[in-house]
N, C-alpha and C positions, 0 to 999 in steps of 0.2 A: 573483866576477862574472861570470854565464854571458853571452855576449854573443849576442844574436841581430839578423840581420836578416833583413829584411822586403822581400822582390821586388817593391814597391812606393811610391805616392807617395798614396794611396787614403784619405784621413784614415780611412774607414770600415774598411777592414781594417786598419791601423796600430792604431785604439785598440780593435776586436775580438781582435787579438793581444795585446794589453795587458792588456786583460781578463780573460780568459781565462788566461795565466801566473801573475796572480795569484793563480788558486787551485792552482796545483800546486808543491809546495815544492821537489820536484827542481829546481826552474827559479830560484828564489830564492835571493839577489839576482838579477835579471837587468838587462840594458838593452836597448834597441832602437834600432836603425837602419833608416833605411827608402832604398831605392835605387829609381831608376826604371829599370825593365830592362826587355830587349824578352822578351816571353812567344814570340818564335818564330811565333805562330799568326797567325790573323786576327781585328780588332777585338771583331769578335761569333763567338765558337765555337760552330761547330756539330757536335756528336758527342761521346759519351763518351770517345774517344780524343784527339778534341783538345784538350778541356779537360785531361784530365788532361796531356799533352803540355806545355799552357800553364802548368799549375800548379808541373811538373816544371823547366820551364826559369827560369822564374820564380825557385825555391828554389837552380838550379845556378847562375844567373847573378848571384845578389847574396850568392854564400857569398863572401865578402872578409873575411879578420881577423874569425873569429868563429867561434862554439861552434856554432853552426845559425841556417839559416837557412830562410825558411817562402817558399810560395809559393802563389798564390792566385789561383784562376780560377774565373770563374760563365761558364757558356752554357749553351745549349740542344739539347737530345736528342729524337731524334723518340720518342715514345710512341702505338704504333699507328700508322694511318695517314697521320692529319688531325690529331694533337696533337703539342705538342713543351711539356716541362716543362725547367725551369729549375732548375740544380743548382749547386753551389759544392764544387771541388777543394780540397782542401790538400796538398800535398808536404811535407814534412820534411825537410832534408838535413842529415848530419853530416859532409859531404865524403867519404864513401863508400858510405854507403846513404841512401834515400828512404825516407819513412816516407808512408801514403796515408789520409787519409778522406774522406769527401763528407757533405755536410748534406742535410736533405731535403728533396725535388725538389716544385716547386707547378705547374701548368698556367697557361702562357701566353696571352690571349687571340686566336681565329686571323685579326683583322684586325692587330692588332700583328704574328704571326708573317708573316703577309703580304706588309707593311714591311718587315721584313728580309730574306726569302726572295727577293722580287723586286725593290725597291729598293735592297738592299744597306748597308741601315742596321743600325745597332747599337740595341741593346735602349732604350737612352736616347734616342736619335733617334726609334725608332720608337712608344715609348710616346708622346712632346715630340708626334709630327705625329699622332696618334689622338688627340689631346685628352685623355691621363690627368693630365698637368701640363705646368708651363711650365717647368719644370726642365732647362740643356741637360743636366747630369751627376747623373742619377736616381740612378746604379750609387754616385757618393761620398755620398748623400744617407741614406734611408733604403728607396729601391728600390721598384720596382714590385709587392714583396710588399709593403710600408705599405699601397699604395692598395687590392690587391686584397683584404686581408685586413681592410679597415676599421682597418686601426691598431693587429692584433693580433699582429702581426710587424714587424720590422724586417730590411734585410739584414743588418746586424751578427750579428742570431741566426743566420742562417741561415751565413753566416761561421766565425759561433763555434761553429758544432756542429761543422763540416767540420774544425775544427782540433782541437777534441776526439774526434775518432774520431782524427785520424793521431796522437795523443799515447797512445792506448792501448799499440800497441807498448813504445812509449819507457817508459812509465811500469811495463808487467808484462816489461820484458828478459826474464826467465827462460825465459818461454814462448814467446820467439819468437828461438832458438837454431837 
């Protein structure tokens, strides 16, 4: 039994990890445990370095009595001067090495970015304040990506993609020596 720890109690993240790993034979059978660990960064990460640092910290801080730990961190990065994109970083840690992947990215509306930058809101708070949702924690649900895509995508899809990208070196270790 392969033991996987997830550095989050967010149900969307945990379910995404479970769904992805079900499709990888080299991880079966597995069990998942989740831990509420520190990302070591702000509640709303901004910048690729901060996002990656958060996912690595979550993976490292949840590596306890397991074979692998998974850290997932979503955040915003500046794309040109006046726009920000949301992306998810995944870090898988085996106690020695990190394996990294990213999701696809999508643009966040400027009025929401303004609330994040000027009022120090996180994405959930800003999305609610801007009138996009009544949810207090949209990141624990389908996410703002679901609202903006008209239901075509959910946050879990973005999380899954980042994990799938991080699994590439593990699945193809002969190419990554």
